N, C-alpha and C positions, 0 to 999 in steps of 0.2 A: 518852592516854598508853599505854594497853594495846596499841593497834594499833602504835604506833611501836616499842614494846619487842619485840613479836612479829616485826615486820618486820626489825629489826636482828638478832635471834637467828636467824631463818630464812635471811637472806642470808649471815650469818657461817657458818652450818652448811653452806650450799650451796657456799660457796667452799672450805671446809676438808674437807668429808666428803660429796662427791657420791655417792649410793648407786645411781645409774643404772648400767646395764651398761657404758656408754661411759665414765662417770666424769667427764664435763664437759658443759657446755651446747653443743649443736650450733652450729657456726659460722654456718649458714644462718639461724638464728633468734636468734642472740645479740644482734643490734642491737635487736630488739623486747623481749627479756628485760631487757636493760640499761636500755632506756627506761622500761619499767614499774617497774623497781626504783629508778629515779631520780625517779619521780613521787611526790609527797607522799601520794597516796591509794590506791596499789596496791603490791603486791609479788607476785612469782611463787612458786609452790610446786613446779611441775614443768613441763617443756616437752619438745617433740620437733619437729624441723624437717620431719618426714615421712620415711617409709622404705619400701623395697621388700625383701621377705623371702621366704625359703622356710622353712616351719615343719614340724616333724615332731610329730604328735600322734596319740594313739590314742583312738578314740571321740569323746566330747564333753568332752575335757579342758579344764580351765580354762586361761586365758591363761598363768598362772604355771607351769603344768605342761608347756607346750610347749617343745620344744628348737629353738633357732634353728640351722638348717643354713647359712643365708646371710642377711646383713643389711647393707644399705648405705643411706646418706642421699643418694646420688647416682643419677642415671639410669644404667641398665645396658644391656648388650648380651647377646645369647644366649651368647656365649663365657664370660661371667662365671659362668654357672650350668651350663654344659654338662657339666662333669665330675661335678657332683653328680647330674645327671639320668641319667648313665651308670652310676652305682653307687647305686641306690635301696634304702633300707631297706624293711622290710615294713610299717611304719606308714603311715598316710595323710599325704601331703605336700600342704601348702597353699601356693599362691602368694598373697601378700598385699601390698597397697599401703595404707599408712595416711597420712592427711593430717597436716599440721602441727597441733600442739595445744599450748595453754598453759592451765594452771590458775593462777588468781591470787586473791588475797585483796583485797577492797575495804574501804576504811575505814568506809563506811556505805552505806545504801541509795541515797542520792542519787548517790554515786560509781558504784555498780553500775549504776544506771539509765543514767547518762551513758555508761558503757563499752558496755553492750548496744546503746544507740542508735547509737553510733559503729561498732560491729561490723556492725549492720544496714546502715548507710550504705555500708560497705565491701564489701557483698555476702555477709556471713557471716550467713545468715538464721536459724539455729537455735542460736545461742549462748545459754547460760542460766545462771542461778544454780542450782548443784547442792547447795549447803549453806547453810542460813539459820539460824544460831545465834550463838554468840559470834563465830565467824568467818563472813564472807560470802564463799563460794567461787564463782568464776565459771569456766565452761569455754568457751574460745574455740577453735573448730575448724571448718574446712569439712566438709561432709558426705561428700565424695567418698571412695570406698573400694573396694578390690577384695579379695575373700577367697574363693578357689575351690580345690577339690581338683584336683590335677593328676596324682597318682600314688597307687597303693595296691598292697599285696602285691608290692612290688619291681618294678612295671611302670608305665609312663606310661598315663594314662587318655585323653590327648589327643595329637595329633601336633605336630610342630615348628611348623607353620603357626599353630596356636592359641597355642603358647607365645610365638612372635614377636608375635602380636597382643596378648597380655597384657602383654608387655614394653613394646611401643609405647604402649599405653593407660596403663600405670602411669607411664611416663616423662612423658607429656603431662599426666596428672593431678597428678603431683608438681610440675611447673613451674606449672601453672594454680593450684594451691592456695597455693603460695608467693607468687604474685602477689597473691592475696587478702589474705594476711597483710601484704604490703607496702602495700596500700591501707589497711589498718587503721592501720598506722604513720603514713601520711600524714594520715589522718583525725584521729588523736590528737595527733601530735607535730610536724606541719609548723608553720611559723612562725605561721600564722594560728590554730593550735590549741594553741600551746605554753604558754598560761597554765595554771597549776595549778587545775583545776576544783574 
């Protein structure tokens, strides 16, 4: 009963008061979030469909202290960031690509084990239980990531050829990792797996 109550409260809060910067679930991962939230034994606590960013940070700043100069959940072209690269601040600028990620709560250890096995079958090899207490929290995400400095002291550290390379690689990784999440969906929620485990 406790799990069901927490699930109802979490989903209600997510629908009425989304605290993410975007303010809503990303469209490219909504199908998976909705499927988990409709399952008896799971509910999501946070999610992202993957993104490509330019971040401004000084020294070894924490993630929450970074300033987003550019952020999109879609593949990009050089022209999308060219103006930003022409007017660089003095801080270190990072080019970052992050894979899709979902954090969810499982009803019990049996449900958590079932989910991790399904994730492994879908090619998501290092998903894990990250909290084991009153709530069992699981992190589901591909490992693929790019995070490199490209500018500092108001000047580029790399040439356009390398920026183009980063953009191409980030776009391909974004598509590749979303396909892995779709394989997880098929593993868990296709007709042959639609029974409530």
